[in-house]
Every structure is written in C-alpha cells, then in structure tokens.
N, C-alpha and C positions, 0 to 999 in steps of 0.2 A: 358929732358922733352918730353913727347909723343906728336907727331903731330896728330891733329884731322883730320879725313876724314869725308866725308858725310855718314850718316847712310842711308843704302839702304832701300827701301820700297818694300814690297811683297804684292801681291794680296792675298785675303783670300784663294783662290784655291791653290796658291803656298805655302802659310803657312801651310795649311792642309796637302799637299803632303809632305812637309819637316818634319812636326811633325811625320808622319807615318814612314818616313825614319829614323828619329832619335830615334825611340822607342827602337830599339835593341842596340843602341850605348852605350858604357861605357864612363863615364867622363874622359877626357884626360888632363884637367887642373883643378887645385884646388885653390880656394881663401881661405886662412887661416886667422888667427887672425890679421895679419898685414894688411889685406885688399887688395885692388887692387894696387899692387906695380908694378914698372917698370918690374921686373922679371916675374911677372904673365902675363903682357901684351906681353912681348917678347915670352914667352912660348906659349901663345894663338896664336900669329902671326905665329909661326912655325907650330902649329897644324892645323890652318885653311888653311895655304898654302898647306899642305899635304893632307887634308881631305875635304875641302870645308864646311862640316857640322860637328860641334863639340858640345859636351856637356861640361859644366863647373860646377863643384860642389862648392858650397859656404858653408863654415863652419861658421855659425853664425846664430843667431836667429832673427836679426833685418831685417824685411821685407823691410823697407824703404831703408836701406843700400844696400840690394841685388838689389832692383830696380835701385838705383843710379849707382851701379857698372855695372849692365847689360847695361845701356845706355852709360856709360863711355867707357866700353869695346867695344861696337858696334861702337862708334864714333872713338875710337883709331884704330880699325882694318878696318874701312870702311865696316863693316858687317851689315847684316840685323838681327834684333831680331826676332827669330822664336817663342820661348816659354820660359816663366818663370813659372815653376811649382815646388812649394816647394823650395827646395834648389838647384834645377837644372836649369841651363840656357842653352838654345840652340841657337847657332848663325850660320849664313850661309853667305858665301862669295864665289861667283863663281871664279874659277881659270881662267887663261888665256885660257886654253883648258878645259872647264868644263867637269867633269865626271858625274855630276848630271844634268839630263835634266828636267828643270822645265816645268810644264804644261802651 
C-alpha cells in the first residue's frame, strides 16, 4: 500500500515558472489501461527523485479519472500538482539539493 504524503502548494508565480520549464519535457511515466498501479507510482517516484519536474502521460479518455489519478499521484509522491492539460500531468517535488530554483 502506498503511503500518502502532504501535497505541496505552489504560488501562481511558481506554477507559471514550472509550466514554462516543463514545456520542452517528454513524458517519463505512462498510466495505461490498468490505471494508477503501485508500479506506476514507484516509477514516478524514481523519475521525480531524478528530475524534480516530470510529465506523466495518461492513456484514457475519462477526464475525471485523470483528475483523480493526478491528485492521488501527488499525494503518494508528496509532489505539487503543476498542470493537467489534456492527457498530460505535470508534477514537481524539490530534491534535497534542488536543481530548479523557484521564483
């Protein structure tokens, strides 16, 4: 079972900055037809530890399910939700020694 962490909050200025940083990123994690599984959460954990800012692609047409998975993933990772646009989710979690300097 995944342990839940606090979802981080970002200011509008920080969110805008992170959206611009994420623009050129490729999705590094995929959520398929099985939904948000433990394996997906573990892969997202590895990716966010390495990169701080990640894109997740969701294969599915149910917008409500994508929204729910977005918030569940943020809670599981202790990450901040940056953006949900179409089938892409953008998450941010600062590393112990942050590479991305937020405004």
